[in-house]
N, C-alpha and C positions, 0 to 999 in steps of 0.2 A: 504493500500500500504506500509506504514512504517513497519507494522508488518511482512509482507511478506519479505521486504527487510532485516529486522533484522534476520529472520529465515534463509535466504540465506547466510547472512554474517556468522552466526554460523556454517552452513554446510561447507562454504568455509574454515574457520579457522581450522575446524576438518580435512578437506582434506589436507591442508597445513602441519599440524602436522603429519598426517599419511605418507605423501610423504617424509617428512624429515626423519622419522624413517626408512622407507623402503630403502631410498637411501643410508643409512649408513650400510645396511646389506652386508655381504661378501657372495656373491652367486657364488660358484665355477662352477655351471653347465651352466653359460651363454655361449651360443655357438657363433660362428663367425657370423652367420646370424643375431642374435639379436644385436650384437655389430655394425654390418654394418647398420642395421635398425636404431639404436639409432643415429649413426653419420649422416646419411642422413636426418633423421627427424629433428635433431638439426640444420643442415645446412639450410634446407628449412625455418624453423621458424625464425631462426636468420637473414636470408636474408630478410624475410618479416618485422620483427620487428626492424631490424638494431640495435640490442643489444643482449646481452647474456641472456639466460634463467635464471630464479631464481635458487638459489643454490639448493633448494629442488628438482628441476627437472633435474639438469645438468647431473646426472648419471643414470637417469631412463632408463631402457630397457624394452622390452615386458615381460621379466621374472619377473622384479620387479613389474610390474602391476598385473601379474597373482598372485603373492604372496600377494600383497596389497589388492586385492579384493577376495582373497581365491577362485580363479578360477570361481567366480560368475560374468558372463558377464552382467547379468541384473543389478547388482549393479553398474557396470562400466557405463552402459548406463545412469542410473539415475544420476551418477556423471557428465557426459557430459551435460545432460539436465540442471542440477543445475548450471553449469558454464555458459552456454549460457543465462540462465535467470538472473543470478547474474550480468553478464556483461551488459545486457540491463538495469537492475535496477540501477546499479551504474552510468551508462552513463546518465540516465534521471533524477535521484534524486540528486546526489551529485554534488557540485560545482566542475567544471573541472573534472567531473567523467569520461570523455572520456580517461583520462590518465590511470587510474586504470582499467577501462573497457576494454581498448585495451590489457592490460597485461593479463586479465582474458581470453579474446577471444583467444589470442595466446597460452595460456596454454591448452585450449580445443582442439585447432587444433593440438598441439604437441601430446597430449594423443591419439587423433584419429589416427594419423599417426603410432604411436606405436602399435595400436591394429588392424590395417587393416590386412586382410588376405594376405598371402604371394603374391599370384598372383595379387591381387588388388594393393598392394603396388608396385610391379614391374611395372605394367601398368602405375600407377600414376607417378612413378619415370621416366619412359621412356618418358611420355608425357611432363615432366618438364625438361628433360635432357638438352636441349639447353639453357634454362634460368639459370640452375644451373651450367653450365659449366662441366657437366658430359660427359663421353664417349658415353653414350647411346644417340641415336637420336630419336626424336618423331616418325620418320617414321618406327622405329623398333618395335613398339608396337605390341605385340602378344595378340590380343583380345580373342584368343581361349584358352589361358593358364588356366588350371583348378586350383581352390583353394584347398588347403589342409584343410579338414574339422576338423582336430584335432588341439587342442591348444586353446589359449585364444584370440579369434578373434571376432570383432564386426560385426554383420549382418546389423543392421539398421544405415546406414551411415547418414541418413537424420537428426538425432538428433543433429548432429554437424553443419549442414549447417547454422543455424542462427548465429553461431560464425563467419563464413566467411562473411556473409552478414552484420552483425553488425560491424565488423572490417573495412570493406570497406566503410561503412557509416561514421564511425568515421574519416577515412582517407580523405573522401570527404568533410565533413562538419565542422570538428573541427579544432582548430588551431595547431593540431599536424603537425610538419614539416616532411613530407614524400617525397621521390623522386619517379620519374616515375618507376624506377626499382622495388621498394618495392610494389607499387600498381599493376604493371603488373604481378609480381611474384605471389602475393596473388590472383589476379583475375584468372590467369591461373591455379593455384593450385585448386581453387574452381571449375573451369570448369573440370579439370582432375578428381577430386573426384566425382563430380555429374554424370559424365559419368558412374561411377560404379553403380549408383542408377537407371539409365535408366527410369526416370520419367519426363514427360513434365513439371511439375510444377517447378522442380529444374532447368531444362534447360532454362525455361523462366526467372527465376530469374537471372541466369548467363548472359543471353542476355541483361537484363536490366543493369546489372553491366558493361558489355562490352560496351554498348551504351554510358553510362555516361563516361566511361573511354576514349573511342575514342574522345568524345566531349572535355573532359578535356585536352587532348593532341593534339588537333587541327585537328583531322581527322573527320571533320563534315560529310562527305559523308558516311563513314562507320558507324558513329553513327546513321544516318538516316536509313541506310540499316538494321541495327539491329532492330530498332524500327518497321520497316515495317515487318520484319520477325515475330516479336512479335505479331503484329496485325493479321497476317495470321494464326498463331498457336493458339492464345488465344481463349478459349471458356469460357464464364462466369460461366456456371454451373459446369464445370470441374475444373476450376483453381482459381476463385476469393476467395472462402472461404479457400481453401488450402493455397494459398499465404498468406492470412491474418493470418491463424493459425500458419504457419511455420515461416513467416518472418515479422509478425506484420502489414503489409500493403499489398494492392494489387499493387505491384510495377510495374506491366505491365501498368496500367492506368497512374501512375505517370510518367513513362518513356515516354509514348506516349504524355502526356501533355507537358512535357519539350521540346520534339522535335517539337511540334506544333509551339511554339514561334520561333524556328529556321527556320521552313518553312516560317513563315510570313516574318521575316527579310530578308530571302533569296529571297523574291518575289514570292515564290511558294505558292500563296494564295489558289489556288484550293486544293492542297494537305492539307493545313492547315484546310480548311473547312471540308474536308473528315474526318480528325482526330477529329475535334470538334463534328461533327455529331456522330462519333463512340463513343466518350466519353459521349455525352448526352444520347445515347441509354443505355450505361452501368449504368449511374446514375439513370435511371428509375428502374433498377432491382437490384442494388447492395445492400447488407445487411448493413444498416446504423450502426448497433450495433456490427458487426463482427470486425470492426476496424474503424479508423478515416478517411479512404480513401474517403468516400463520401463527407464529409465536406471539406476535403482538395481539392478534384477535383472540387467542386463547386467554390471554390476560384480561382483555375487555369482557369477554363472555363470562369469565369467572367472577369478575367484579359486579356485573349485572345481576348474576344469581345471588351474590351476597346482599345486594340491596333488597332482594325479594326473600331473603332468609332461607334460601335453598342451598344449604351447606354442602350436601353431597354432590349436587350438580356443579357447584363452584369448585370443589376439589377436583372433580373429574375433568373439568374444562381446563384447569391450570396444570394438571399433571404432566410432568416432563419438561416444563420450561427450563428448569435449572440444568437439565441434561443436554440441552441444545448445544451442539459442538461448535457452532460458529458464533462469533461475537456480533451483536447488532445494537443499534442505538437504544432501544427500549428494554434491553435485557435486564438491567439492574432493577427496574420497577417490576418486570415480569417475575423475577426470582422472589421478590418480596411478596407479590400477590399470591404466588404458589404457596409460600410459607404460611401466609395469613389464612388462606382457604383451608389448608390442612389442619391448622390449629383450631379454627372455628368448627370444622367438621368433627374433630376429636372432642371438642367441648360439648357440642349440641346434638350431633347425630350418632354418638356412641355413648357408652357409659363413662366417658371421661378418660378412657385409656389413651395414652399418648403413643402415636404411631412411630415406627422406626424412621419414617421419612423426616421426622423433626429433629433427629439426633445427629450430632457431629460424629466424626470418626472416633473420637475419644469416648463416645457414649453419652456425652452431655447433651441436654436439650439445646437445639439451635435457636437462639433468640435474635440472630442476625445483627448482633452488636448494637442493638438500639440504644443501650445506655451509654454508648461512647459519646453522645452529645453532651453528657455531664462533664466531660473533660474540657469543654469550651471555656475560655476565660470569662465570657459574659453571655449567659443564656438569653439575655434580653436584646443583645445586638442582632439586628436583622440584616441578613445578607441580601442585598438588593442586586447582587451580581451573580445569581445562581446560573448554572449551565442551562442551555436550551431545553435539556431533557425535562427539568422540573416544570417549566412553563408549558411544554408540549403536552405532558401527561395531564396537567391540570385543565388544559383546554380540551383535549380529546376524550378523556375518560371522566368518570364521575368522581374519582378520588386521586389526588396527586401523591407523589412519593412521600411527602411528609405526613399526609393523612394516613397512608398505608402503614408507615412506621408507628404512628400514634395508635392505630388499631392493633398492631402487633403488641404494643405495650399493654393495652387493655387485655388482650388474650393471655399474655404472660401473667398478669395480675390474677386473672380468673383461674389459670392453671395452678398457681401457687395457693390460691384460696382453698383448693381441694386437699392440700396437705395439712398436716397437723399444725395448728397455730403455735407460733413461737416468736420471740423477738427478732430472731434472724430472718424468718420468713417475712415478717412485716417490714423489716428494713429493705429487703429485696423488692417487695411490692411498692413501697413508697418511691424507690428509685425509678422503677418503671413508670410510675404515675407522673413524677416530675419530668421524666424524659418525654413522655407522651405530650404533656402540656407544652414543653419547649418546642417540640416539632410543630404543634398546632400554632403556636405563637409565630413561628417563622412563616408559615403559610398565610395566616390571617393578616399579618402585617405587611405583606407585599403591596406595592403601590397600586397594582391593578387587581388585587385579590378579589374584590367584589364586582369586577367587570362582568358584563353580560355573558361572555363566553366561559368564564371561570366560576360563575355563581353556584353551580351545582357543587363544586369542590368546596367553595366558601361555606355554603350552608351545611355540608357534611362535616366540615371542621367545627363549626359552632355546635352542632348536635353532639359531636364526639367530645368537645370540650366540657359540656355539661356533665357527661358521664364520668370523665376523668376527675372533675371537681368533686363529684359525689364520692368517688373512691378516695380522693384526698381527704375529705372530711371524715370518712369512716376510718381510714388508716391512721390519720393523725390522732384521733381519739384512742385508738387501740395502742399506739406507741406510747401515748401519755400514761396509759394504764400500766405499761411495762417500765415506766420511768425512762423511756428512751426519747431522745430529741428528734425532731423532724428537720431535715436539711433546709436551711433558710432560702436557698436559691430557688426562685420562681415558686415559692411556697406561700400558702395562705394560712394566717395565724389563728383564726377563730371561726366558730360556726357562722357568725353573722357575715363575715367577708366571703366565705365559701357559698353560702346560700344566695347572697347578693350576686356573685359572679355566675352562679348556675342560672339564676333567674334572668340575668342580663343576656347571657348567651342564648337562652331559649326565646326570650322576647324578640331579640334581633332576628333570629331564624324564623320565628312566627311572622313578624312583619314582612320579611322578604318573601316568604311563602305566600302570604296574602296578596302582596303587591304584584307579584309576578305570576300568580295563578298556578301554584304548585301544591295542590291539595294533598298529594301523597306525603310530601315532606311535612305539611301542616299536621297530618294525622300522626306522624312520628313525634313531632314536637308536643302535640297534645298529650300523647301517652307519657312523654318524659315528665310533664308537669305532674301527672298522677303518680308515676313510678317513683319519683324522688320526693314526693309529698311537698312540692314547692307551693302548688295551689291546685288541689285536686278538683275543685268545682270549676275553675277556669279550664283545666285540662279536659274535663268531660264536655264542656261546651265546645271547645276546639275540636274534639273528636267528632261530635255530632255534626258540626258545620263541615268539616273536611270530608266525612263519609257521605254527607248529603251531596256535596259538590261532585264527588266521584260517582255517586248513584245517578246524578243527572247526566253524566256522560253515557253510562250504560250499566245495566244490571250485572253483566259479566265483569266489568271493571270493579264494581262494588263488591262482588263476591271474592275476587282476587285480593282486593284491599283488606277485607275482613280476615282472610286467611293470613295475610302478613301480620295483621294486628294480633291474631291468635299466636303466631310464632313469638312475637314480642312479649306477650303476656306470659307465655310458657317460660321464656328465658328469665323473666323477672321472678317467677315462682322459684326457679332454681337458685337465683342469686339472693332471694329474700331481702330486697332493698328496704322494705318497710322496717324489718328488724334492724338492719344495719344503720339506718339513718335516724333512728329514734333519738331524741335529745339533741 
């Protein structure tokens, strides 16, 4: 991989040098059309990137490209391919590579626009007219306009599509600060250009992008509509390998997985199960080695089953992720998801027997090192420069890495709860409790934690925070009885402060669920009020309201929701929270 990266870097530097040389040439035969093409292409790319192009590209016109590549369009196509591969390589290998990778992708898009056929460029420009503030309107597109076959023009537009896809991924998952206008312009330019290719695989990728974009900007209904369109068009044999080849992943399955958690939180559980069954069918036939999509989707499906309290299914879905022989971007979170689902299955679908899968080679239970966070100098210090992996999982799945680690902490506390009580056991439990709260603090305090696209993770963290605070209250009281002190770091010193924090977390989650129409989450919050004896009467009212909302969707959804509530109550009976939280 490093060798390939080095080769791409050499090619890129050669291209930069050549572009600089050509840009300084005095070319008298540049016509008005080429000048206009240069101005509009520059306008589009600078609007997307919100900055000026590099000096080596600022004066490039189609005529410059023709001279630069000696009228050899095949060499130009290889250049675009190199840029897309280098952008991906930089983004995944180098620290903060998304910054340089974004610039590389913008260069690829700019060069493509310069080399489009005249009619194709005019159609693209017209489709983008309203967004660019041009006189042309998208309704004026002449789809019958014939391209001039003469000149330096690119035929295979698809070679550039990974640049659009990659840049949109950087905009979505990295700390790059972009506004809605930039993303919308980029997404619509991608749609406009892919229309020239007239192939379903590219149309599907743009629909995935639009679905995520609608979700990011709060239009959940349109996001779900796009994902349903994807399901209708998608054919595994025709599209899966092509998507992996062109875009690195089968983004259709990832999009459908993301939208499934939205369905659940909206109380549309029947639709969610339809999606889960669809994904499970694809997992049976998807090529494991074409991309990391299969391993990633195993994690997603497992997480979806956990939301629905189906622990055995969650364990079976995630089984084998840690044994995957090849590295891939999402593997760290996949391994954690597999461990979590195994522990929860052991706790709730068996008699509490801990399976061998959870043990390390030394025979000790594998807790995935979750208490290592306690070694940090300051647990309150929020890392705002996390890797793209953290943001990506929080966007695409219902629960990010820190939320999964917090859930592992809860599982470890519950496993220890089944052992004979002692001061040593309680001290282990309080460490897991404080670690879990520290992970949630990291996730909840991110600048965009409560953004539209990450709100499911945000609400999940608030919900889990209430549970860990309840454990903290119980464990603190127990430790006091043993005359043992509670670590002061990220700790809460008395019943009043703990109850206040529990109530505050639940209230915020309740308000968000109400405001954004997530009745399933509202149901979970209502039960927490009852479970932790914070305000039982309010909890019962919230339960009635949330279940009625789900019943208004359909009786089937209501039936599934009441099943989930039953699983919750069964878990509470085992933990006996009422006895734990007395006093």
